[in-house]
C-alpha distance (Angstrom), angle and dihedral (degrees) to the residues before:
residue distance angle dihedral
M1 . . .
T2 3.79 . .
E3 3.80 96.8 .
D4 3.80 112.7 70.7
N5 3.84 103.5 140.0
G6 3.77 91.9 -145.0
T7 3.79 94.5 -44.0
S8 3.81 112.5 149.1
S9 3.80 120.1 -111.1
D10 3.80 90.8 -109.8
A11 3.78 90.9 52.5
V12 3.82 91.1 47.4
R13 3.78 90.6 50.9
T14 3.79 91.4 49.3
V15 3.81 91.5 49.8
E16 3.82 90.7 49.5
Q17 3.76 90.7 51.1
E18 3.79 92.6 49.9
L19 3.81 91.7 48.0
A20 3.82 90.7 47.7
L21 3.80 91.5 53.0
L22 3.81 89.9 46.2
N23 3.83 89.6 52.5
V24 3.78 91.4 51.3
R25 3.79 92.7 51.2
R26 3.81 92.8 48.7
L27 3.82 94.9 43.5
R28 3.80 90.2 54.0
V29 3.80 85.3 68.6
F30 3.80 101.2 30.7
L31 3.81 99.9 51.6
P32 3.83 98.2 49.8
V33 3.80 89.4 47.8
M34 3.81 91.3 50.4
A35 3.80 91.2 46.7
V36 3.80 88.9 56.9
V37 3.82 90.2 47.3
H38 3.79 91.3 50.8
L39 3.81 92.1 48.1
A40 3.81 90.4 50.6
H41 3.81 90.9 52.6
V42 3.79 92.2 47.1
L43 3.80 91.2 53.2
A44 3.79 94.4 42.5
L45 3.82 96.0 47.9
R46 3.83 100.5 38.7
T47 3.85 94.2 101.3
V48 3.80 118.0 59.3
D49 3.79 120.0 -152.6
L50 3.81 103.7 -133.4
S51 3.79 91.4 -164.4
K52 3.79 91.0 69.8
P53 3.81 123.0 88.8
L54 3.78 117.3 -77.2
A55 3.81 93.3 -113.9
E56 3.78 92.1 55.3
Q57 3.80 90.5 46.9
R58 3.81 89.6 53.5
W59 3.81 90.4 48.3
Q60 3.82 91.9 52.0
R61 3.79 93.9 46.4
G62 3.81 90.5 48.2
L63 3.81 94.3 51.3
W64 3.79 91.0 47.2
L65 3.79 90.2 51.1
V66 3.80 94.3 47.5
N67 3.84 94.1 48.6
T68 3.81 90.7 43.6
A69 3.81 90.2 53.3
T70 3.82 94.4 43.8
L71 3.82 96.7 46.4
P72 3.85 96.3 74.1
I73 3.81 89.9 42.2
A74 3.85 90.7 54.2
V75 3.82 91.1 47.2
A76 3.81 92.8 47.8
L77 3.81 92.4 47.8
A78 3.82 90.4 47.4
L79 3.80 90.4 54.0
V80 3.80 90.6 48.9
V81 3.78 92.1 48.8
W82 3.79 93.6 48.7
A83 3.80 89.0 51.0
L84 3.81 91.7 57.4
P85 3.87 121.3 85.1
A86 3.79 111.7 -111.1
K87 3.81 103.6 -168.3
S88 3.81 116.1 48.4
A89 3.81 121.0 66.4
A90 3.80 88.1 -155.8
D91 3.81 89.4 67.0
V92 3.80 95.7 53.8
R93 3.81 110.8 126.0
A94 3.81 135.1 177.6
A95 3.82 89.1 -86.1
H96 3.77 89.7 60.4
R97 3.77 92.8 51.7
R98 3.84 94.7 45.9
I99 3.80 102.5 37.2
A100 3.82 93.2 86.2
D101 3.82 91.0 49.9
V102 3.82 91.0 51.4
V103 3.82 92.8 47.7
L104 3.81 90.3 46.5
V105 3.82 92.8 52.7
A106 3.82 92.1 44.1
Y107 3.78 94.6 51.3
M108 3.79 94.8 40.6
L109 3.84 85.4 56.3
F110 3.81 88.5 48.1
A111 3.82 92.9 47.9
S112 3.81 94.6 43.8
S113 3.84 92.3 46.0
T114 3.79 90.3 49.8
T115 3.81 88.7 49.6
V116 3.82 91.0 51.2
F117 3.81 91.9 53.9
D118 3.84 89.5 44.7
Q119 3.82 86.8 60.8
H120 3.84 87.9 74.2
I121 3.78 89.9 70.0
S122 3.87 104.0 18.2
T123 3.77 142.3 21.7
S124 3.82 91.9 -137.0
V125 3.83 125.4 112.0
H126 3.81 96.0 -152.8
A127 3.77 95.5 135.4
F128 3.82 91.7 51.7
V129 3.83 91.2 47.6
L130 3.79 91.5 50.4
G131 3.79 93.7 46.7
A132 3.82 94.9 46.1
L133 3.81 95.6 48.3
A134 3.81 94.2 41.5
T135 3.78 92.7 53.1
A136 3.83 91.2 44.1
F137 3.81 90.8 55.1
I138 3.81 99.7 37.2
L139 3.80 103.3 37.4
R140 3.79 131.6 56.9
P141 3.86 101.2 -154.2
S142 3.77 126.0 176.3
F143 3.77 120.2 -98.4
G144 3.79 91.8 -102.1
G145 3.77 93.9 43.4
A146 3.81 92.2 52.0
A147 3.80 92.2 47.1
A148 3.81 92.6 48.2
G149 3.80 96.0 44.4
Y150 3.81 96.6 48.6
A151 3.81 91.7 41.3
I152 3.82 93.0 51.5
G153 3.78 92.0 46.4
T154 3.80 92.4 48.4
A155 3.81 91.5 48.7
V156 3.81 92.1 51.6
V157 3.83 90.6 49.9
L158 3.80 92.3 48.8
V159 3.82 93.8 48.1
G160 3.79 93.0 44.6
A161 3.81 93.1 47.2
R162 3.81 90.8 51.7
A163 3.78 89.7 51.8
T164 3.80 96.3 45.9
Q165 3.80 106.0 32.3
S166 3.75 116.2 80.3
S167 3.80 97.7 -179.4
A168 3.78 125.0 72.8
A169 3.85 90.9 -135.5
G170 3.80 92.7 54.0
L171 3.79 91.4 46.6
S172 3.81 91.7 48.0
S173 3.81 91.6 49.0
A174 3.79 92.5 51.0
Y175 3.81 92.6 46.9
L176 3.80 94.1 47.9
G177 3.81 93.7 45.3
A178 3.80 94.6 48.4
L179 3.78 95.0 46.9
T180 3.80 93.2 46.0
V181 3.77 94.4 48.0
A182 3.81 92.4 46.5
A183 3.81 91.6 51.3
I184 3.81 92.2 47.7
A185 3.79 93.1 47.3
F186 3.81 92.4 48.2
A187 3.84 91.8 48.0
L188 3.81 90.4 47.0
S189 3.79 90.4 50.2
R190 3.80 91.7 51.7
T191 3.82 92.1 45.2
V192 3.78 90.9 53.6
A193 3.82 89.9 47.7
R194 3.81 91.6 51.9
A195 3.79 90.4 46.8
A196 3.80 89.6 53.0
R197 3.78 89.7 49.7
R198 3.85 91.7 50.2
E199 3.77 89.8 47.5
F200 3.79 89.4 51.8
D201 3.81 91.3 47.8
D202 3.81 91.1 50.0
R203 3.78 91.8 46.7
T204 3.80 90.5 47.5
T205 3.78 90.9 50.3
I206 3.80 91.3 49.0
E207 3.78 91.4 48.0
Q208 3.79 90.7 48.7
Q209 3.80 90.6 49.4
K210 3.78 89.7 46.5
S211 3.80 90.3 50.4
A212 3.80 90.1 47.8
L213 3.79 91.2 49.6
E214 3.78 91.0 47.6
A215 3.78 89.3 50.3
Q216 3.80 90.6 48.8
G217 3.80 89.6 47.0
A218 3.78 90.6 51.9
E219 3.78 89.6 48.1
L220 3.80 91.0 48.5
R221 3.79 91.0 49.0
T222 3.78 89.1 51.6
L223 3.80 90.9 48.4
N224 3.82 91.0 46.7
A225 3.76 90.4 50.7
Q226 3.79 89.9 50.3
L227 3.81 90.9 45.8
E228 3.79 91.9 48.8
Q229 3.77 89.2 50.2
R230 3.79 90.7 50.9
V231 3.79 91.3 46.9
D232 3.80 90.4 49.7
D233 3.78 90.0 49.9
Q234 3.81 91.5 48.3
V235 3.81 91.6 46.5
R236 3.77 90.3 52.1
E237 3.78 89.5 48.5
I238 3.81 91.5 47.8
V239 3.80 91.2 48.6
A240 3.78 90.0 50.2
R241 3.79 91.4 49.1
A242 3.81 91.2 44.0
T243 3.77 88.6 55.3
E244 3.79 89.2 52.4
V245 3.82 90.7 46.5
E246 3.80 91.4 49.3
A247 3.77 89.6 52.6
L248 3.81 90.8 49.0
N249 3.81 90.9 45.6
A250 3.77 90.6 51.4
Q251 3.78 89.7 52.0
L252 3.80 90.9 45.7
A253 3.82 92.0 47.1
E254 3.77 90.0 52.4
R255 3.79 90.8 50.6
V256 3.82 91.6 46.5
Q257 3.79 91.4 49.0
E258 3.78 91.0 49.3
R259 3.79 90.7 47.6
S260 3.81 90.2 47.2
R261 3.79 90.3 51.8
E262 3.78 89.5 50.8
L263 3.81 91.6 49.1
S264 3.80 91.6 45.7
R265 3.79 90.4 52.9
A266 3.80 90.3 47.5
L267 3.80 92.8 47.9
A268 3.78 90.6 46.5
R269 3.80 89.7 54.6
I270 3.80 91.3 47.8
A271 3.80 92.2 46.6
K272 3.80 90.7 49.4
E273 3.76 90.4 50.7
N274 3.82 91.0 48.4
E275 3.79 91.9 48.3
A276 3.76 88.7 57.3
R277 3.79 90.9 45.3
Q278 3.77 121.6 69.3
L279 3.76 134.5 168.5
P280 3.78 109.4 -81.1
E281 3.79 122.3 -121.7
G282 3.77 109.0 -88.6
A283 3.81 95.4 27.7
V284 3.80 112.8 142.6
L285 3.84 121.9 -142.2
G286 3.78 119.1 -156.6
G287 3.77 91.5 -15.5
R288 3.80 89.3 -77.3
V289 3.80 115.4 76.0
V290 3.81 127.4 49.4
I291 3.81 116.9 -149.0
L292 3.84 112.8 -127.4
S293 3.84 104.6 170.3
L294 3.80 145.5 -27.3
L295 3.81 114.2 -91.7
G296 3.77 101.2 177.2
R297 3.79 146.8 -28.6
G298 3.81 133.9 -139.7
G299 3.76 140.2 169.5
M300 3.80 91.3 -85.4
G301 3.79 96.8 49.3
A302 3.80 142.8 -72.4
V303 3.81 136.7 -64.1
Y304 3.76 120.2 -140.7
L305 3.76 134.9 -170.5
G306 3.76 106.5 -119.5
R307 3.78 144.8 167.5
D308 3.77 120.1 -120.2
R309 3.79 108.5 -136.1
V310 3.81 90.7 -156.4
T311 3.83 97.2 56.5
D312 3.83 98.8 16.0
Q313 3.82 86.0 -132.3
R314 3.76 128.3 133.3
V315 3.78 111.5 -104.2
A316 3.78 141.3 174.7
V317 3.80 114.9 -109.3
K318 3.82 117.2 -157.8
V319 3.81 111.5 -161.7
L320 3.82 120.4 -167.1
Q321 3.80 114.0 -128.5
A322 3.83 102.0 -113.0
A323 3.78 95.1 -155.9
S324 3.78 97.7 47.3
A325 3.80 113.6 147.1
Q326 3.85 87.5 -129.5
E327 3.78 96.7 39.3
L328 3.82 97.6 152.2
E329 3.81 93.8 47.6
E330 3.79 92.6 46.1
L331 3.80 90.5 47.4
Q332 3.81 90.2 53.9
R333 3.79 90.7 50.2
F334 3.81 91.3 45.4
L335 3.82 92.2 52.0
R336 3.80 92.4 44.5
E337 3.78 92.3 55.0
A338 3.79 90.7 46.4
E339 3.80 91.4 51.2
A340 3.80 95.3 44.5
T341 3.81 95.7 48.9
A342 3.79 91.0 44.8
R343 3.82 92.9 52.7
V344 3.81 97.2 49.2
N345 3.78 118.9 72.5
H346 3.79 108.7 -165.4
S347 3.78 131.0 129.5
A348 3.82 91.3 -130.5
I349 3.80 93.4 55.8
V350 3.79 120.7 77.5
K351 3.79 108.8 -107.5
S352 3.77 118.7 -123.2
L353 3.79 108.2 -143.4
A354 3.79 100.4 -178.4
V355 3.80 144.9 -19.6
D356 3.79 121.6 -154.8
V357 3.81 147.5 142.9
S358 3.78 120.6 -106.8
D359 3.78 122.8 -131.3
D360 3.81 90.7 -99.4
G361 3.83 92.7 52.5
Q362 3.82 102.1 -97.2
F363 3.78 117.5 143.3
F364 3.77 113.0 -137.0
Q365 3.81 138.3 174.3
I366 3.77 127.2 -154.6
L367 3.83 113.8 -143.2
E368 3.76 134.6 176.5
L369 3.79 111.8 -92.8
V370 3.81 112.0 -110.5
D371 3.79 122.6 -161.6
G372 3.80 113.1 -159.2
V373 3.80 147.9 75.0
T374 3.78 131.5 -89.1
L375 3.78 121.6 -102.7
A376 3.80 87.8 -120.1
T377 3.83 89.8 59.7
V378 3.81 91.7 47.1
I379 3.83 92.1 52.3
E380 3.79 92.0 43.6
R381 3.81 94.6 52.0
L382 3.83 103.2 30.6
G383 3.80 101.5 26.8
P384 3.84 127.6 -136.0
M385 3.79 117.4 -12.7
P386 3.82 130.3 -138.8
W387 3.75 112.7 -80.2
T388 3.80 91.6 -121.1
I389 3.82 93.0 59.1
A390 3.81 90.7 43.4
A391 3.82 90.9 49.7
R392 3.82 92.2 52.5
L393 3.80 91.7 45.3
I394 3.83 95.7 48.2
A395 3.83 90.3 44.9
V396 3.82 89.0 62.2
V397 3.82 90.9 47.5
A398 3.82 89.8 48.3
D399 3.79 89.4 52.0
A400 3.81 90.6 52.3
L401 3.79 91.8 48.5
S402 3.81 90.0 47.3
T403 3.82 88.5 58.1
A404 3.81 90.3 48.8
H405 3.81 91.0 49.1
A406 3.79 90.2 51.3
A407 3.82 86.6 57.2
N408 3.86 88.9 52.0
I409 3.80 93.6 -107.2
V410 3.82 122.9 134.2
H411 3.82 113.8 -166.1
R412 3.87 96.2 -153.4
D413 3.84 94.3 -171.6
V414 3.81 106.2 64.9
K415 3.83 108.9 157.3
P416 3.83 138.6 133.4
E417 3.83 90.9 -91.7
N418 3.83 89.5 60.5
I419 3.84 95.2 50.0
M420 3.82 115.3 79.4
L421 3.79 126.5 -165.9
T422 3.80 112.5 -146.0
R423 3.78 137.3 -168.9
T424 3.80 92.7 -124.6
G425 3.78 132.1 61.6
P426 2.94 135.4 -41.7
G427 3.80 81.5 22.8
V428 3.82 95.6 -143.9
K429 3.81 133.6 75.1
V430 3.82 127.4 -171.3
L431 3.79 110.8 -142.3
D432 3.81 141.1 -166.3
F433 3.80 114.4 32.2
G434 3.80 88.3 174.6
I435 3.82 95.6 124.7
A436 3.79 96.8 31.0
R437 3.80 119.1 139.8
V438 3.78 106.8 -122.5
R439 3.81 124.3 -166.5
A440 3.77 128.7 -179.6
S441 3.83 87.6 -138.7
S442 3.77 138.3 -19.4
E443 3.82 90.0 -92.5
E444 3.82 98.5 45.3
P445 3.82 128.0 78.2
E446 3.78 124.2 -102.7
L447 3.80 115.5 -75.5
V448 3.79 89.6 -137.4
S449 3.77 134.1 25.9
T450 3.78 117.2 -76.3
N451 3.78 86.8 -134.7
P452 3.81 106.4 40.3
T453 3.77 96.9 163.6
R454 3.78 112.5 54.0
S455 3.76 135.3 -32.6
G456 3.79 110.5 -91.7
V457 3.84 95.2 17.9
L458 3.81 114.2 125.8
L459 3.80 115.8 -127.0
G460 3.80 116.1 -134.7
T461 3.77 139.6 29.5
P462 3.83 110.3 -55.1
R463 3.82 97.0 -137.7
Y464 3.80 90.6 53.9
M465 3.82 98.9 38.5
A466 3.79 120.9 124.0
P467 3.85 116.5 -130.9
E468 3.81 92.8 -105.9
Q469 3.83 91.0 56.2
I470 3.79 87.8 60.0
V471 3.82 101.4 36.8
D472 3.82 104.7 30.7
P473 3.85 116.9 5.2
A474 3.80 90.1 -174.9
A475 3.84 88.4 66.9
V476 3.81 93.2 60.7
N477 3.82 113.2 126.1
D478 3.82 140.0 151.1
R479 3.84 91.5 -65.5
T480 3.82 87.5 64.7
D481 3.81 88.3 70.4
V482 3.84 89.8 47.7
Y483 3.84 90.0 56.6
A484 3.81 92.0 51.5
L485 3.82 93.0 44.3
A486 3.82 90.2 53.1
L487 3.82 88.2 54.5
V488 3.82 89.3 51.0
L489 3.82 89.6 52.3
Y490 3.80 90.2 47.2
V491 3.81 94.2 52.1
A492 3.83 91.9 42.8
V493 3.83 90.7 57.6
A494 3.82 101.3 31.3
G495 3.81 99.4 31.8
R496 3.79 90.3 -130.6
L497 3.78 140.3 60.4
P498 3.84 121.9 -101.0
F499 3.83 89.0 -122.3
D500 3.80 107.9 58.3
A501 3.82 104.3 178.3
P502 3.83 126.0 155.7
T503 3.84 98.4 -140.8
M504 3.80 134.1 46.3
G505 3.81 90.9 -121.6
E506 3.80 91.1 56.4
V507 3.81 89.9 45.3
F508 3.82 90.8 54.1
A509 3.81 91.3 46.8
A510 3.81 91.2 50.0
H511 3.81 92.5 51.2
A512 3.79 91.5 47.6
M513 3.83 99.9 43.3
A514 3.82 116.5 1.5
E515 3.80 122.9 97.1
P516 3.84 110.1 -124.3
A517 3.80 119.7 -122.4
L518 3.81 113.1 -106.5
L519 3.78 114.3 -102.7
D520 3.81 94.0 -130.4
S521 3.81 89.0 55.4
K522 3.81 89.8 60.6
V523 3.80 101.4 38.2
S524 3.79 124.6 39.6
G525 3.76 117.4 -135.8
V526 3.79 95.2 32.6
P527 3.82 108.8 128.8
Q528 3.76 117.3 -119.0
T529 3.80 89.5 -125.0
L530 3.81 91.2 62.5
S531 3.81 91.4 43.7
A532 3.81 91.1 51.7
L533 3.82 90.8 47.7
V534 3.81 91.8 53.0
H535 3.80 90.9 45.9
R536 3.79 90.1 52.1
C537 3.80 90.6 50.9
L538 3.83 88.4 53.3
A539 3.82 93.9 56.5
K540 3.81 114.0 136.7
S541 3.81 92.0 -129.4
T542 3.80 118.1 68.1
G543 3.79 90.5 -143.9
A544 3.83 91.3 61.3
R545 3.82 93.5 56.3
P546 3.82 125.1 87.4
S547 3.79 121.2 -117.0
A548 3.81 121.6 -103.6
T549 3.81 88.6 -104.1
E550 3.82 91.7 53.1
L551 3.80 90.4 47.5
R552 3.82 91.3 50.8
D553 3.80 92.7 50.3
A554 3.82 93.1 46.3
L555 3.83 93.6 49.6
T556 3.80 91.7 46.3
A557 3.79 91.1 50.7
L558 3.82 91.8 50.1
A559 3.81 92.2 51.0
D560 3.81 91.2 46.0
D561 3.82 91.3 50.4
A562 3.81 89.4 51.7
G563 3.83 89.7 53.9
I564 3.82 92.3 -120.4
T565 3.80 116.3 149.7
T566 3.80 96.7 -176.8
S567 3.81 110.2 164.7
W568 3.77 136.7 176.4
E569 3.82 89.7 -83.5
S570 3.80 88.0 68.8
W571 3.81 89.6 51.2
A572 3.80 89.8 50.9
D573 3.78 86.3 58.3
L574 3.81 88.7 52.2
V575 3.79 88.3 53.7
E576 3.81 92.1 53.8
R577 3.79 92.9 44.7
T578 3.79 90.6 49.8
R579 3.76 91.8 51.3
S580 3.77 90.8 48.0
A581 3.80 88.3 55.2
E582 3.82 93.8 56.4
T583 3.77 112.6 126.8
N584 3.77 89.5 -144.2
P585 3.81 109.4 48.9
D586 3.78 91.5 -172.0
A587 3.79 93.3 60.6
T588 3.80 116.7 107.6
S589 3.78 113.9 -94.4
T590 3.76 98.5 -166.9
L591 3.78 111.4 96.1
V592 3.78 122.9 -172.8
A593 3.77 137.3 -177.3
K594 3.79 105.7 -39.6
V595 3.76 124.8 -95.1
G596 3.78 107.8 -125.7
A597 3.78 112.8 -102.8
């Protein structure tokens, strides 16, 4: 082949071999078919009708002669083709590469001879056109074979037309038709050859890419196998080291536990000693407060009756237990309560007068002295109270909490034990801001941890916890206090909580999922408006609850509509009646700001 367009000699050879095999496969069909066609013409044209014109007789004799001559050639070529292998490129011989050229020349001679004899009755070159185009489409000859075959055929047509055509127009038509058809057939043959070469190039490129990808895949599989082996080795090494670490951790855990037991015993001894020791009468803390007597003691510390040297008034002095087993946690709670009570200015919230550290390192807080009893004690000894008195009482507490909320403080432990009834105005005090959430502003983070005790420990009293305190403590906001205050109102009127479950787990589940019983279904005489208000405050979603301010206004309006003018003087009477109901008349009746449990 003379046209390779930069294709390498090996590629050219491979293309030639493929085209040769393609020719063989096609000629195995083409040649037997043409042999049958030739035989049919020989049989059909063997008898000449002498009555027909001389030109037609010559045409018939010529066609018979051409088909008779071509028939043995077609049979011989068919036998040759069927003797050649048609599958393996390794078996391609010279006969393979030249067979298409031979067939092309033979059939261009057949087509051109047929065209010459057709000139006796017509000036057309139909036979030559058919032969040239058929061979161009069916065969894949070499460049030289195509050039020779179409040139020979064209020459035969031109010579025959000159011998048979008497008119210049007929001769011109034959010449022009033969030359045009030969040029088209040759160009078509070359176009098909180039297309085959491009196809081969594309296929070769794809095969090369496929081989490259397969090689890369094999390399990747090898690398993966190596990587897996390394990972397995590292895993085994990690497991071995983990086993060593576990053994060391077990030893360390045993040592830590032993050390913890030693510290616990030491702290227990210190705590026992401190329990027996209390500040003596006349002791002075921080140069400001004089200790008069012990009022009470709790796990967090002790509360003393004292005298403030600055105001010369009696005060409550809360002293943090220095040797507490949870000293850091208790200190955080102690400081939180001091900060919260100092930031809120409301008559129903115990005033924090000072917080300081004594010379010997004891933290203490000076609070106003409150004389009264807790709401829990009142309910325990006197039973449920009329809803009108409870509404007035809780309205004052709601007002105090509203002030705290305005200062970005959420109490988080509202319950009857933290609400004290007093004999002086306003008649109610809210106690224990020890676990309050304190923020500098609504946009700033908390000043202290939301969980100052231990990770995973819930903050608050379970029976008065809002759902968000149990499910998502980070979602706690001012409406958390509203939920708890509604429970306080409920128990003050009904004498029991709406969720009466025997275990803490059932209590938590009830707060999170159960629908509370309506207040008016438990206590007769309670207006539906109050029952609906309490039910709204106990909504599971914080957004569905009213604010403390809205609760205060609603409770005040209900009491006003009922014509009740209950004031703190009535609550002072409750204080006296509660004290009169004490089972132990010798027990102290003066309660102050709570000692942390």
